[in-house]
C-alpha positions as CSV (number, residue, x, y, z in Angstrom):
1,X,-152.1,56.7,-64.7
2,X,-150.9,57.6,-61.2
3,X,-148.0,60.0,-60.8
4,X,-145.0,58.5,-59.1
5,X,-144.6,59.8,-55.5
6,X,-141.7,62.2,-54.9
7,X,-140.7,61.4,-51.3
8,X,-139.7,64.1,-48.8
9,X,-136.2,64.2,-47.4
10,X,-137.1,62.3,-44.3
11,X,-139.9,59.8,-43.5
12,X,-142.6,61.1,-41.2
13,X,-142.7,59.9,-37.6
14,X,-145.3,57.3,-36.5
15,X,-148.6,59.1,-35.7
16,X,-148.9,59.7,-31.9
17,X,-145.2,58.9,-31.4
18,X,-142.1,61.0,-31.1
19,X,-139.9,58.3,-32.7
20,X,-139.0,57.9,-36.4
21,X,-140.7,55.0,-38.1
22,X,-138.9,51.7,-38.7
23,X,-140.8,51.3,-41.9
24,X,-143.9,52.7,-43.6
25,X,-145.8,53.6,-46.8
26,X,-146.9,56.9,-48.2
27,X,-149.9,57.0,-50.6
28,X,-148.9,53.5,-51.6
29,X,-150.8,52.1,-54.6
30,X,-150.5,48.7,-56.2
31,X,-152.6,47.8,-59.3
32,X,-152.8,44.4,-61.0
33,X,-154.3,43.9,-64.5
34,X,-155.6,46.5,-67.0
35,X,-158.9,47.9,-68.0
36,X,-162.0,46.2,-66.5
37,X,-159.8,43.5,-65.0
38,X,-157.8,46.0,-62.8
39,X,-157.5,45.2,-59.2
40,X,-156.4,47.8,-56.7
41,X,-154.6,45.7,-54.1
42,X,-153.3,48.9,-52.4
43,X,-155.4,52.1,-52.9
44,X,-153.5,55.1,-51.3
45,X,-152.2,53.5,-48.1
46,X,-150.3,55.7,-45.7
47,X,-149.0,54.0,-42.6
48,X,-145.9,53.7,-40.5
49,X,-144.6,51.3,-37.9
50,X,-142.7,52.2,-34.8
51,X,-139.2,51.1,-33.9
52,X,-139.0,48.5,-31.1
53,X,-142.6,47.5,-31.4
54,X,-144.5,44.4,-32.4
55,X,-147.1,45.4,-35.0
56,X,-149.8,43.3,-36.7
57,X,-151.6,43.9,-40.0
58,X,-155.0,42.2,-40.3
59,X,-157.7,42.1,-43.0
60,X,-160.0,39.7,-44.8
61,X,-158.8,37.6,-47.7
62,X,-158.0,39.9,-50.7
63,X,-157.8,43.0,-48.5
64,X,-154.2,43.9,-49.5
65,X,-152.5,43.0,-46.2
66,X,-149.9,40.7,-47.7
67,X,-149.3,43.0,-50.7
68,X,-148.6,45.8,-48.2
69,X,-146.1,43.6,-46.3
70,X,-144.4,42.5,-49.4
71,X,-144.0,46.1,-50.7
72,X,-142.8,47.3,-47.3
73,X,-140.2,44.5,-47.3
74,X,-139.0,45.2,-50.9
75,X,-140.3,41.9,-52.2
76,X,-142.7,43.6,-54.5
77,X,-142.8,47.1,-56.1
78,X,-145.5,49.7,-56.0
79,X,-147.5,51.1,-59.0
80,X,-147.2,54.5,-57.3
81,X,-146.4,56.0,-53.9
82,X,-143.5,55.2,-51.7
83,X,-142.3,52.7,-49.1
84,X,-139.3,53.1,-46.7
85,X,-137.1,51.3,-44.3
86,X,-135.7,53.8,-41.7
87,X,-134.6,56.8,-43.7
88,X,-134.2,54.8,-47.0
89,X,-136.9,55.0,-49.7
90,X,-136.9,51.6,-51.5
91,X,-137.6,53.1,-54.9
92,X,-134.3,55.0,-54.8
93,X,-132.3,51.7,-54.7
94,X,-131.2,49.6,-57.7
95,X,-131.5,45.9,-57.6
96,X,-128.1,45.3,-56.1
97,X,-128.7,47.9,-53.3
98,X,-132.2,46.5,-52.6
99,X,-130.8,43.0,-52.3
100,X,-128.1,44.2,-49.9
101,X,-130.8,46.0,-47.8
102,X,-132.9,42.9,-47.6
103,X,-129.9,40.8,-46.6
104,X,-128.5,43.2,-44.0
105,X,-131.4,45.2,-42.6
106,X,-134.4,43.0,-42.9
107,X,-135.4,39.6,-41.4
108,X,-138.1,37.5,-42.9
109,X,-140.4,34.8,-41.3
110,X,-142.9,33.0,-43.6
111,X,-145.7,30.6,-43.1
112,X,-143.8,27.9,-45.2
113,X,-140.6,28.3,-43.2
114,X,-138.4,28.6,-46.4
115,X,-135.5,26.6,-45.1
116,X,-132.9,25.1,-47.3
117,X,-133.4,21.3,-47.1
118,X,-129.8,20.3,-47.6
119,X,-128.5,22.6,-44.8
120,X,-128.5,21.9,-41.1
121,X,-130.5,24.1,-38.7
122,X,-127.3,25.9,-37.8
123,X,-126.4,26.6,-41.4
124,X,-129.9,27.8,-42.1
125,X,-129.8,30.2,-39.2
126,X,-126.4,31.6,-40.4
127,X,-127.3,31.6,-44.1
128,X,-128.0,35.3,-44.6
129,X,-124.7,36.2,-43.0
130,X,-122.8,33.4,-44.9
131,X,-124.1,34.8,-48.2
132,X,-122.4,38.1,-47.3
133,X,-119.2,36.4,-46.3
134,X,-119.8,37.2,-42.6
135,X,-119.8,35.0,-39.5
136,X,-122.0,37.2,-37.3
137,X,-121.8,37.8,-33.6
138,X,-121.3,34.3,-32.1
139,X,-122.4,35.3,-28.6
140,X,-125.6,36.8,-29.9
141,X,-126.4,33.9,-32.2
142,X,-125.8,31.4,-29.3
143,X,-128.2,33.5,-27.2
144,X,-130.9,33.4,-29.9
145,X,-130.4,29.6,-30.4
146,X,-130.7,29.0,-26.7
147,X,-133.7,31.2,-26.3
148,X,-135.7,29.4,-29.0
149,X,-134.6,26.0,-27.6
150,X,-132.7,24.7,-30.6
151,X,-129.4,23.9,-28.8
152,X,-129.7,20.2,-29.3
153,X,-131.1,20.3,-32.9
154,X,-128.5,22.4,-34.7
155,X,-127.0,19.5,-36.7
156,X,-130.4,18.3,-37.9
157,X,-131.7,19.1,-41.4
158,X,-135.3,20.4,-41.8
159,X,-136.7,17.0,-42.7
160,X,-135.5,15.8,-39.2
161,X,-137.4,18.6,-37.4
162,X,-141.0,19.1,-36.5
163,X,-143.0,22.0,-38.0
164,X,-142.6,24.0,-34.8
165,X,-138.8,23.4,-34.7
166,X,-138.5,24.4,-38.3
167,X,-140.3,27.7,-37.6
168,X,-138.0,28.2,-34.6
169,X,-135.1,27.9,-37.0
170,X,-136.8,30.5,-39.3
171,X,-137.3,32.9,-36.3
172,X,-133.7,32.4,-35.2
173,X,-132.5,33.0,-38.8
174,X,-134.5,36.3,-38.9
175,X,-133.0,37.4,-35.6
176,X,-129.4,36.2,-36.1
177,X,-128.1,39.2,-38.0
178,X,-129.9,41.7,-35.7
179,X,-131.8,43.2,-38.6
180,X,-133.4,46.6,-38.4
181,X,-136.8,45.1,-38.9
182,X,-138.4,41.7,-39.2
183,X,-141.4,41.1,-41.5
184,X,-143.5,38.0,-40.7
185,X,-146.2,36.7,-43.1
186,X,-148.6,34.4,-41.2
187,X,-145.7,32.9,-39.2
188,X,-147.9,30.5,-37.2
189,X,-150.3,29.5,-40.0
190,X,-148.9,26.0,-40.4
191,X,-148.5,25.4,-36.6
192,X,-150.8,23.9,-34.0
193,X,-152.1,26.4,-31.4
194,X,-149.6,25.4,-28.6
195,X,-146.6,25.6,-30.9
196,X,-147.9,28.8,-32.5
197,X,-148.3,30.4,-29.0
198,X,-144.7,29.5,-28.2
199,X,-143.4,31.1,-31.4
200,X,-145.5,34.3,-30.8
201,X,-144.3,34.5,-27.2
202,X,-140.7,34.4,-28.4
203,X,-141.4,37.0,-31.1
204,X,-142.9,39.3,-28.4
205,X,-139.9,38.7,-26.1
206,X,-137.6,39.6,-29.0
207,X,-139.3,43.0,-29.1
208,X,-139.6,43.6,-25.4
209,X,-136.2,42.2,-24.3
210,X,-134.0,42.6,-27.4
211,X,-135.6,45.8,-28.8
212,X,-136.4,44.1,-32.1
213,X,-139.0,45.6,-34.5
214,X,-141.5,43.1,-36.0
215,X,-144.4,43.7,-38.5
216,X,-146.6,40.6,-38.9
217,X,-149.5,39.8,-41.2
218,X,-152.0,37.5,-39.6
219,X,-155.7,36.5,-39.9
220,X,-155.7,35.1,-36.3
221,X,-157.1,37.4,-33.5
222,X,-155.1,35.4,-30.9
223,X,-151.9,36.0,-32.8
224,X,-152.8,39.7,-33.2
225,X,-153.2,40.0,-29.4
226,X,-149.5,39.4,-29.0
227,X,-148.8,42.7,-30.9
228,X,-148.5,46.2,-29.4
229,X,-150.7,47.6,-32.2
230,X,-152.9,46.2,-34.9
231,X,-153.5,47.9,-38.2
232,X,-156.7,46.8,-40.1
233,X,-156.8,46.8,-43.9
234,X,-159.8,46.4,-46.2
235,X,-160.2,46.9,-49.9
236,X,-156.6,48.1,-50.2
237,X,-157.1,50.9,-47.6
238,X,-156.3,51.4,-43.9
239,X,-159.7,51.0,-42.1
240,X,-158.6,51.4,-38.5
241,X,-156.1,50.4,-35.8
242,X,-156.0,49.2,-32.2
243,X,-153.3,49.7,-29.5
244,X,-152.6,47.0,-26.9
245,X,-155.3,44.7,-28.4
246,X,-156.9,41.7,-26.7
247,X,-158.1,38.8,-28.8
248,X,-161.7,39.6,-27.8
249,X,-161.3,43.2,-28.9
250,X,-159.9,42.1,-32.2
251,X,-162.8,39.6,-32.7
252,X,-165.3,42.4,-32.0
253,X,-163.7,44.6,-34.6
254,X,-163.6,41.8,-37.1
255,X,-167.4,41.3,-36.8
256,X,-167.7,44.4,-38.9
257,X,-166.2,42.5,-41.9
258,X,-169.0,40.0,-42.0
């Protein structure tokens, strides 16, 4: 059995950067099953993601990329090792503190949108703050809503919105509370290429203009090309990375998986 990781006092900086990481993992291990049926979804992953950057995680099906994202975001727990958000190690938090961290410090964007069908777009955007008894920064929220082009759709429920509009609501919800970091899991997977490009462009603008930090899992080389950095995962390990990627460069790298 693996020995639980004893974290240092302060997370390490991002390799090649002078800034402290927004999030990361140290010798992260996640094992499912027992005996011959064991699967090592994460097998000693050490990686960090820089503040104010758009990072992508890529890998073939079953590589561990979504498991890594979920463990970084506190949605799943490690078998051994450590994950951190800023200077907070997630394993040091009890359930209440972890829930509070996810609500106040982390934004989420999922492929399935995850909107509440009985709430309006406006209510869905404000939901994380409403759950904490807060109203949020109205000026900021109005700016986000205007930027994603939802000004005339706020009173509509999800069933009255297109898929692209629903994902815009999800992106606005993730940004509304100005979280420390946003985790996105295949955020354009259910969208057509034009709408997906619009969502990715806004996410990139959120990083470059608002200083947001985004870590996104994707299988799409075009989506990855919107990121500042791509981290490649295979068989539960980090297999490489690329800075300022183009879609063609990512495609060339992915050919090694075949």
